[in-house]
C-alpha positions in Angstrom: -0.1 0.1 0.1 1.5 3.2 -0.5 0.5 6.4 1.1 1.6 10.0 1.8 2.8 11.1 5.2 5.1 11.4 8.0 6.3 9.2 10.5 6.5 10.8 14.1 9.6 12.9 14.6 12.8 11.7 15.3 11.7 8.5 13.1 13.2 7.6 9.6 12.2 4.2 9.6 10.1 1.8 11.5 9.9 -2.1 11.1 8.0 -4.6 13.1 7.4 -8.5 13.2 3.3 -9.2 12.6 3.4 -12.7 14.7 2.3 -15.1 11.8 1.2 -12.6 9.6 5.0 -11.2 8.3 6.3 -7.9 9.2 5.5 -4.3 8.7 8.2 -2.0 7.0 8.0 1.9 6.8 10.4 4.1 5.3 10.9 7.8 4.5 13.5 7.6 2.4 16.0 5.6 0.7 13.7 3.1 -0.2 12.6 1.3 -3.7 9.9 -0.4 -4.5 8.3 -1.9 -8.0 4.9 -3.1 -9.1 2.8 -4.1 -11.2 0.4 -0.6 -11.1 -2.7 -2.7 -12.2 -5.4 -1.0 -10.8 -7.3 -2.6 -7.8 -11.1 -2.4 -8.3 -12.4 -0.1 -5.9 -9.3 2.2 -5.2 -9.0 5.6 -6.5 -6.9 6.1 -9.6 -5.8 9.6 -9.2 -3.9 10.1 -6.1 -2.0 8.7 -3.2 -3.9 9.2 0.3 -2.6 11.5 2.9 -2.1 9.4 5.9 0.3 11.4 8.5 -2.4 10.3 11.2 -2.5 6.5 10.4 1.2 6.1 10.2 1.6 7.4 13.9 -1.2 5.2 14.8 0.7 2.0 13.7 4.2 3.3 15.3 2.0 4.3 18.6 0.6 0.8 18.3 3.4 -1.5 17.5 
């Protein structure tokens, strides 16, 4: 999932294990990824959503 936002002050990278569901990694720089860029039905076509509040909540919870 791609979102636009900022991690909490002083955190440039965040990584944690999600039990038996793999891992979660969030970076604010120096990372690259690839994808098919095929549209997923029901998702917006024109923008990456702002999610600073969600990023802060994830870091706080994990």
